[in-house]
VMD Tcl script that draws the C-alpha trace (Angstrom):
set ca {
  {-5.25 5.33 21.17}
  {-3.15 2.79 23.04}
  {-4.40 -0.25 21.16}
  {-1.96 -2.40 19.18}
  {-3.09 -4.69 16.37}
  {-1.46 -7.50 14.44}
  {-0.96 -7.33 10.65}
  {-3.18 -10.36 10.02}
  {-6.14 -8.54 11.61}
  {-6.15 -6.18 8.61}
  {-5.68 -8.82 5.89}
  {-8.26 -8.78 3.09}
  {-8.52 -11.03 0.05}
  {-10.79 -9.95 -2.81}
  {-11.53 -11.88 -5.99}
  {-12.85 -10.54 -9.29}
  {-13.27 -11.90 -12.80}
  {-12.12 -9.91 -15.83}
  {-15.20 -9.36 -17.97}
  {-15.43 -7.75 -21.43}
  {-16.43 -4.37 -19.99}
  {-13.20 -4.34 -17.89}
  {-10.84 -4.71 -20.86}
  {-9.00 -2.57 -23.39}
  {-8.78 -3.23 -27.15}
  {-6.14 -5.93 -26.52}
  {-8.63 -7.84 -24.31}
  {-6.51 -7.13 -21.21}
  {-7.73 -5.64 -17.96}
  {-7.56 -1.84 -18.04}
  {-5.06 -0.37 -15.57}
  {-7.64 2.03 -14.19}
  {-10.03 -0.81 -13.39}
  {-7.25 -2.68 -11.58}
  {-6.34 0.46 -9.60}
  {-10.03 0.82 -8.67}
  {-10.04 -2.73 -7.28}
  {-6.74 -2.08 -5.49}
  {-8.18 1.06 -3.90}
  {-11.20 -0.90 -2.64}
  {-9.24 -3.81 -1.17}
  {-6.71 -1.41 0.39}
  {-9.42 0.73 1.94}
  {-11.08 -2.32 3.48}
  {-7.74 -3.40 5.03}
  {-7.21 0.12 6.43}
  {-10.77 0.18 7.80}
  {-10.26 -3.18 9.48}
  {-7.10 -1.86 11.17}
  {-8.52 1.50 12.22}
  {-12.23 0.69 12.69}
  {-12.82 4.06 11.03}
  {-13.85 5.59 7.74}
  {-10.72 5.98 5.58}
  {-9.76 8.10 2.59}
  {-7.04 7.42 0.05}
  {-4.03 9.70 0.53}
  {-1.69 8.20 -2.06}
  {-1.12 5.30 -4.40}
  {2.47 4.74 -5.29}
  {4.94 2.23 -6.53}
  {2.30 0.44 -8.59}
  {4.26 -2.01 -10.65}
  {2.62 -3.42 -13.78}
  {4.55 -6.65 -14.41}
  {2.16 -8.69 -16.56}
  {-1.12 -8.02 -18.41}
  {-4.26 -9.68 -17.08}
  {-6.39 -11.28 -19.78}
  {-10.12 -11.36 -20.36}
  {-11.61 -14.26 -18.38}
  {-8.81 -14.38 -15.80}
  {-9.70 -14.52 -12.13}
  {-7.95 -11.72 -10.24}
  {-7.07 -12.13 -6.57}
  {-6.03 -9.07 -4.60}
  {-4.50 -9.34 -1.12}
  {-4.08 -6.28 1.09}
  {-2.64 -5.77 4.54}
  {-1.57 -2.80 6.63}
  {2.23 -2.67 6.81}
  {2.56 0.21 9.30}
  {0.42 2.80 11.00}
  {1.47 6.30 11.87}
  {-0.67 8.94 13.63}
  {-3.76 8.88 11.44}
  {-2.34 7.26 8.32}
  {-1.71 3.65 7.37}
  {0.43 2.18 4.61}
  {-1.22 -0.79 2.89}
  {0.65 -3.32 0.73}
  {-1.38 -4.87 -2.09}
  {-0.43 -7.90 -4.17}
  {-2.33 -9.02 -7.27}
  {-2.46 -12.46 -8.92}
  {-4.10 -13.42 -12.20}
  {-5.34 -16.96 -12.60}
  {-6.19 -18.66 -15.87}
  {-8.32 -21.47 -14.46}
  {-8.64 -23.57 -17.67}
  {-4.84 -23.42 -18.18}
  {-4.22 -24.05 -14.46}
  {-1.79 -21.09 -14.16}
  {-1.52 -18.37 -11.52}
  {0.84 -15.40 -11.91}
  {1.72 -12.56 -9.55}
  {1.07 -9.57 -11.79}
  {1.12 -6.39 -9.71}
  {1.99 -4.92 -6.35}
  {1.61 -1.49 -4.83}
  {1.69 0.59 -1.69}
  {-1.33 2.77 -0.90}
  {-1.69 5.20 2.00}
  {-5.01 5.76 3.72}
  {-5.97 8.26 6.41}
  {-8.58 7.47 9.06}
  {-11.11 10.27 9.51}
  {-13.91 11.09 11.91}
  {-17.50 11.90 10.92}
  {-16.43 15.44 9.97}
  {-13.62 14.26 7.72}
  {-10.83 15.23 10.11}
  {-7.87 12.86 10.62}
  {-8.14 10.68 13.72}
  {-5.60 8.54 15.56}
  {-5.26 4.87 14.58}
  {-3.96 1.83 16.50}
  {-0.28 0.94 16.34}
  {0.76 -2.11 14.31}
  {2.86 -5.01 15.54}
  {4.58 -7.25 12.96}
  {4.51 -11.00 13.75}
  {7.11 -12.43 11.38}
  {10.20 -11.53 9.35}
  {8.30 -10.55 6.18}
  {5.91 -8.30 8.13}
  {8.88 -6.75 9.97}
  {10.65 -6.02 6.67}
  {7.57 -4.27 5.26}
  {7.10 -2.43 8.58}
  {10.71 -1.17 8.59}
  {10.55 -0.12 4.93}
  {7.30 1.77 5.47}
  {9.05 4.60 7.30}
  {11.48 5.10 4.39}
  {8.64 4.97 1.85}
  {6.66 7.48 3.92}
  {9.57 9.89 4.10}
  {10.12 9.56 0.35}
  {6.41 10.30 -0.31}
  {6.58 13.37 1.95}
  {9.78 14.66 0.33}
  {8.36 14.18 -3.19}
  {5.14 15.95 -2.15}
  {7.28 18.80 -0.75}
  {5.78 18.19 2.71}
  {9.16 17.25 4.22}
  {12.56 18.85 3.81}
  {14.96 16.22 2.36}
  {17.49 17.02 5.08}
  {14.93 15.89 7.68}
  {14.38 12.51 6.00}
  {16.68 10.60 8.35}
  {15.64 7.14 7.12}
  {16.37 8.08 3.50}
  {19.83 9.35 4.41}
  {20.67 5.91 5.78}
  {19.78 4.08 2.55}
  {21.42 6.61 0.23}
  {24.56 6.90 2.35}
  {24.26 10.61 2.99}
  {26.40 11.74 5.86}
  {26.33 14.95 7.74}
  {29.21 17.19 6.70}
  {30.67 18.92 9.68}
  {32.45 22.09 8.78}
  {35.53 22.76 10.86}
  {36.30 26.36 11.55}
  {39.75 27.60 12.48}
}
mol new
graphics top color blue
foreach p $ca { graphics top sphere $p radius 0.5 }
foreach p [lrange $ca 0 end-1] q [lrange $ca 1 end] { graphics top cylinder $p $q radius 0.2 }
display resetview
């Protein structure tokens, strides 16, 4: 697939309200419910980029910074940060808004990976992604390192083959000299 798409073509914004059935005994949004919403918004962004059915391959680096209270309005923003052969990394940011108090707080962020599949569930090629600004370029560049880390942790890549990780951890090739 020779097509190239811009990041903003995949952008999705989803809004939900935290209702009593979504909360734990502290009247805060349950983490599982938030992850469900993140999975939905991320999948829509990946579908917009690939124009295909997508499946969730991984959810990582979910950072729970602040609880989200009953009655808050939750806004989730997702965008594809990089595409590979059939997979796409999606960055998701979450804000909680207390409308009566007129406050809005960034509460969570995460990286999800989705794979585009054909009608038989087999991976299929996706368009390339072209960043348009500095922030998009930074996420794009970091996506390769995050992908290699995911593959190493899943034991699907040998750590010595993770070239991008070597550069951030300062690993250098040791050349053995023989007499």
